[in-house]
N, C-alpha and C positions, 0 to 999 in steps of 0.2 A: 477420093480421100487423100491419096498421095499428093495430087496436084495442090489440094487445099493446104496440106501440111507444109509442102515446099514453099508455097506462097507465104504462109505465116512465118516460116523460118527466114525467108528473104526479108520480110518486113521487120522482123525482130533483129536481124543482123544489121539492117540499115538504121534502125532505131538505136541499137547498141553503138554503132559507129558514130552516130550523131552525138550521143551522150558522151562517148569517149573523146570526141573533138571538143565539145563544150568544156569538159573537164580539163583538157590540155590547155585550152585558151584561158580558163580561169586559173589554172596553175601558173601559166606564164604571166598573167596580170598580177597575181599574188607575189610571184618572185620579183617582178619589177617594183611593186609597192614595198616589198621587204628591202629591196636594194635602196630605194629612195629613203626609207625610214632609217636604214643603217647609215646612209650618208648624212642625214640630218643629225642623227645621234652623234656621229663623229665630229661634225661641225660644232654642235653644241658643247661637246666635251672639250674640244680645242678652245673655244671661246671662254669656257669656264676656267680651263687651265690658265689661259692668258690673263683673265681677270684676277685669278688667285695670285699669279706672279706680280701683276701690277699692284695689287693690294699689299702684298708682302714688301715690295719696294717702298710703297708709301708708308707702311708701318715702320719700316727701318729708318726712313727719313724722319718720321715723327719722333722716334726713340732718340735719334741723334740730336734733333732740335731740343727735345726735353733735356737731354744730358747737357747740352750746351747752355741752355737756360739755367739749369740748376747750378752748373759751374759759375756762370755769370752772377747769379744771386748769392752764391757763396762768397765770391770775390767782393761783391758789393757790401755784404755784411762785414767782412774783414775791413774794408775800407772805412765803413761807418764806425766800427770800433776803434780803428786807428785815429780817425778824426776826433772822436769823442775823447780818447786818451790825450791827444794833443791839445784839445780844448781845455781839458782839466789841468794839464801841466802848467800852462801860463797862468791860470787863475791861482794855482798853488805857489808858483814861483815868486810873485810879488810878496805874498805873505811870508814865505821863507826868507826872502832877501831882507825884508823889513825886520824880521826877528834877528837875523844874522847881524844886520847893521846895528840893531839895538844892543846886542851882545857885545859887538866890537866897541861901541861907544862906552858901554859900562866898563869893559876891560881897560880902555884907555884912560878913563877917569880915575880909575884906582891907581 
């Protein structure tokens, strides 16, 4: 009986050691996988941050371009208004000159 119990104990001890070894191996594999996933996560976060920075730079460049174009449009509108007023002035000037000449002729005749 004692011999049988000792034999069972030895088998259970061996079985327990095998299970513990398997668990240690699985723990090591899981730790390696966790490390790989952490590295991937860090790389993904770094790429995401770089992409965000690149997008911010592009957004700022677009804002500056929009501002520049708005300024250009504003200056073009002012130029158009200036040209329109210059166009109207010569059209009015001959009429005014003709009226002034008419008035001068009338005053000379008197």
